[in-house]
C-alpha positions, 0 to 999 in steps of 0.5 A: 555432515552438515551442522544444521541438519545434525542440530535438527536431528538432535531436536527431533530426538528430543521430541521423540524422547518426550513422546516415549516419556509420556507413553512410559509414564502412562504404561507405569500408571496402568501397571500400578492400577493393575497391581492395586486392583489385584490387591484390593480385589483378592477374592476375585480372579477376574478383571476389576475395574474402578474408574475412580481408582483408575483416575486416582492412580493415573493422576498420582503416578503423573504427579510422582513421576513429574515431581521426580523429573522436576527435582532432578532437572532442578538439581542439574540446572547448573549444567555440566559442572553438576554432572562432573562433580556428581560423578566424582570429578574435580576441576583440573588445576591448570598450574599442575606439574603433572605432564599428563594433566598439562597434555590433557588441558592442551588437547582440550584447548586445541580442540576448543579453539579449532572448533570455534567453541569456548574452552570448557572447564576440565574435570578429572575423575581421580577414582576411575581407573577405567578409560572413559570421558564425557561432555556434559552441559546444556550448551557450549556456555556451561559445557565441561569435559570430564575424563577418568584418571585411567584415560589420562594415564593410559592414552598417548597424545594421539589417542587422547586427541581422538577421545576429546574430539569425539566428546567435542562432536557431542558438544557441537552436535547438540547432544548434551542437552538431550543427555541431561534431559534423559537423566531427569526422565530416568530419575522421574521414572525411578521415583516409583521404585523409590516409593516402593523402597520406602514402603518396604522400609515402613513395612519392615518397621511395622512388622518388627513392632508387631512381630509378637502378636497378630494385629491389624498392624501386622496385616498392614505391614504385610500389605505394605510389603506387597505394595512395596514389592509391586511398586519396585517391580513396576518402577523398574519395568518403566526403567527397563523400557526407558533404558532401551530407548536411551540405548537405541538413541545413544548407539547411533550418536556414538557412531556419528561422534566417532565419524565426526572425530575422524573428520576433525582430526583426519586420524582414525588410528588415534580414536581406534587406538584409544578403543583398542587400549580400552579392550586391552585393559582389565578395567576397560572403560568401567566406571565405579561411581554410584551414579555411573548407571544414571549417566551411562549414556554420556560416556565415551565407552560403555561404563556399566555392565548390563544383564541384557548387554545386547539390548541395554548397552548405551554404546555399540560393541567395542570391536564393531566400533574399531572395525568401522575405524580400522577395517583391518582390525582382527579383534586381537587387542594389543598391549598398552603403549606407555602414554608418557613415552609418546611424542606429540605430533608436529603441527603443519600450519603457520600463523598469519601475522598482523591484521592481514586480509584473509581471502575466503568464500562464503560457501566455504565459511558456511560449510565449516560451521560445526565442522572443524578439520585437521587444518583447524586443529593444526592452526589452533596448536600453533596459536597456543604455542605462540601465546606467551607463557606468562599470558597463558599462566595468567589466563588459567588463574581466576585472579589474573584472568580478569587482568588479561581481559583488562589488558586486551581492552587497553586503548592505544591512545595514551590519554584514553589508556591513562583514564582506563588505568586510573579507573582500574586503580580506583575500583580494583584491589591493589593486587589486580591492578599490579597484575594488570600492569605486569601482564600489559607489557606482554599483551601489547606485543602479541599478534592480532590473531592471538587475542580471541583465543586468549579470551576463549581460554580466559572465559573458562577460568572466569566461570570460577569467579563468585557472583560479586566478583563477576558483577564488578568485573563486568562493570569494569570491562563495560567502562573500558569498552566505552572509555573512548566513546567508540566501540571497535571491532575487537571490543564489539566481539569481546562484548558478545563473547562475554555476554554469551558465555559468562552473563548467562552462566551468572544469571538465572535465565531459563535456557528453555526458550520457545522455538521460532519456526518462521523467518518472517517473525524475525524480520526486524531482528535480522535487519538490526543484526545485518545493519550492525555487521555492515556498520562494524565491518565496512567503514564507508557510509555510502557502501553500507546500504549496498552491502546490507542488501547483499546480506538481506537478499539471502533471507528475503525477496520482499524489498519492503522488509529490507530496511537498513538501520543507520544507527544500531546500539549494542543493546539493540543487537543483544536483544536481536541475538536473544530472539534469533538464538531461538530460531530453529536450525534450518532457518539459522542456516540462512541467517548465518549465510546472510551474516557471512555475505555481509562480511565477505562482500569485498571478498576479504575478511580481516582478522578483526572481521573474522573474530566478530563474525565468529562471535555473532555466529556463536551467539546464535549457537552456530560455532565457526572454526577459525577462518584461515586462508582458503580454509586450508593449511597456511 
């Protein structure tokens, strides 16, 4: 499955949703008009046409539905965190002594590191005893993973890994943005029915007030009751069709996510086993949250029961999903196996020590975009096992996660290092400074390939900072990066990761930007980006123009546009990436390919170069899994 094709498909589904949304709104408007026409023309059974009334109804309906959609959209603007909390989720305590919770966090971190995405915050829905999970957010920068208590307690590690891999496929394939938009759309359409409920309550109050005498007020109450019931019916007619649309889109995506999860783990029995456990539980995958219906299309398995289950279900039939994964399944659900007694699978790959060169091929790297494999999962598992416990602990706590980042930026030159520490002593509180000194002793000795994974784990934790805390933190890391008046590869990478996943999280920037569909309109930005990659990865000044030509040749054939920029500032690269992030997926494919061509020009990628390439690709919304030797087991 090609990442860029999947991203294009997600965009097309969004466009289709807009079309259906408009059609549904107009259908509701016409229905409202027919109801009002029948009420105002009770003496005649013929068709009643009033252009002024029709236009008024259409405009009013558009306004009501539009406002309802807008309000819900604003409520969901903060991304996955809002959805998780709305469903009753609470943020996982990474220091929890609960073995099942620790296992959950470990599995999520493995999947994130293996897929090349930042580690998302994890929420547990404690009141949900059924087995279910979801991924929510607008992008990888604000994504969260939510799991039910039933999922944590009833699945073994292999099964849990299959469920989490399924949810990560939704994150990677761009399904989350559409899911949140669907929630806003449904809320807008439901607003018509909400008005109907308001009218019914008003009528009930009026009828109580005038129940002892006939009056104009009593007749008004009857009118309100009639109109209220009519609007409820009309509103739910719109919701019915919206759910049918949602179900049709969601079912196909669930099969795709199952297939992606199997590709990810190379273990169909893990995912099939989770589905079998759901079938064997009395509570199954049922969700009890009052918002479960609204978010039903987000879940791993069907969380709500529908009167018209065959038409309205957002998920394929459970047995059918299992048979795709396990063709020999006979439809009989086995007894639940205790998750606590299951042993974790051993990983088969090993770490690459030091800043060694990783032989690679540009086509292999390009094919790996958004398509992690079990080798990447094994590699990520070993990475996590090799990170010292005190560094993992610190990266999981908002207070000390800042110190971990500071330690990673400490310069090896003693003079520069002393300046950095003096700065932190003056500008940070005593506790933070002391924690930095304590963690620094361990961070100094870690292997090169552990640095970026540590950053990715800390990024998730740092999203819990307050706005003021983050502003100060950002100023401190900027100083430490610039302390020696030279930005090395890792500092360059760290800057992009922080900017991509934290700057936007703490800003009010609108995630909805206009798509760019022409490569020719971003020629300048491509020149800047490739020039920066060449300068960062190739030390010899004389070789840089040649390497640049190799990369730009993947994009343009016109020699006039191939203008190597000899001096590129970090600010210019940031501006270029902001523009290029809006390019449509089919064009991003060529931009990423050009970036890879520059980095692998000498047929080798160092760990530092691989980190930078992955950070730049992530800024474009194209996650690259860890680049391991021959993209296979080490």
